[in-house]
C-alpha angles and dihedrals in degrees: 000000000000118000117284131206115271101203114205140187111230128195103236109171139009107244119222092204131353113005112253116227092224108032100036097050138033125206101215127195099168096104123084128191131200098221096191098038101039108122110241101189090201094317133102140240123231129198108214120236104175142354131206126234112203136175092240088067089071088069090057091061093087139101112298094239096055122099122249144148091265132023117280119252110258118237114256091005130111113273118236135213143121119329145154128222147150126258109242100172130017146174091176121101090210098054111044127190110275095026117130114226135190134192142075111356143162112256097246133107094252122034125192119207119194147083112342088208089062097046135014088216094060125115121197113248091230111155092358111139137186108248128223119210108181093162094050093236120171109283091229088070087073091072090045131030091359093043137051092315095057093039091055091053093045095048092046090068094050130072094323092071103015095214121202124199111264096025122129117246125190116205119190121206084020094168092056128096098278095029098061092052091044092054091052094047093046093050091048089053093054098256122144106238129215109186133188126201141153108252143037091242091056090045089056091052092050091052089051088055091054106266108158096207127019126195123201101209091202097055106019131072101241093203092054094044095048091049088055095046102033171084096132122222096180130022122191105191130197097156113050122185118072091356090060090046091052091049092052090051091053100040124132120232111284092011118174118224120195117196112208098158147329106227093168088071100045103087102058143028117300089241088069095049118115110262114224106233105191106057089131087074088068086075095044093053095034090234118186112213118195134173122232115212105171098219091058090068101041095095093055102036114015095091091048090048093056092045091053115028103051090054091048090052094045090051092050094243090117118042124209115220115194143173101210123200119190119228133354090275088072096051096094092057089044091056092050094047092048095050094045095046094247091126129066126220123342118001109220134177108212117202097171136349087224 
């Protein structure tokens, strides 16, 4: 076979505020790859099927020498994140041809995993796993409700928040990727759900899913609405800022707060972020505040997750809500829509359905 184009998504410019679809990223088609003749050196070649876009990736769009939870994207290099693909050539006994794999990948149509000393194009296969799909669900689900997104929602209602049937849970960014699954799981577990979102259409969807009280953050006073609907036993936060402050003010005694993210602070300098003014109430209400970093809970719950959630989705008891963008050339717009709330559910870049 003659060489084919290996389209890539490059990180082009560090944004000062919201990433721009054109200036922040570059869809690059200058690289070709000889699929049949590419030397594997004991590694394996994967054809990408889908990539995840996630709010945490905004924090990777920073200067290389600044500290962060994950490495910064490198200027004029391929961005990396969570993806799923199929092995098309292999010299590895652990990753056979035809196997579907998921994990950390370069955002390009063909990804080579192997020894970096043997090839400058190689990525280490750290955290890459062979995926099982007994219910024949779409493979893109494995970067969404069957990937980090779904795992975050699932773990949030385990030990980290200790939910009890009948308690009131407040979920911010409830029409986002994690939020929509959280609402469904919380309702199914007998929790009373308060949900916040950014549009009337999203509010309608959340009510359909069983949320008892829905707040439109753009038109409602969140302090007033939480006072009506509270007090809050559990808060799962993806927003931070004034939303966190309002939740603290309306917490029940011994409330449990789980911090998954703070998207309201991502698109500007920390000096401009909203400063929560009522942290002293954490003492008054004996609030427990815990972080949720999904990898911290894999050892305890990942196996249970895969035994439970795929079946729930296949049976229709859990619905997958997605904003699907086709091809890497659409990723810049996908990022913008996700960070501005224009998308609903999980933002996914689909390269191929198979």
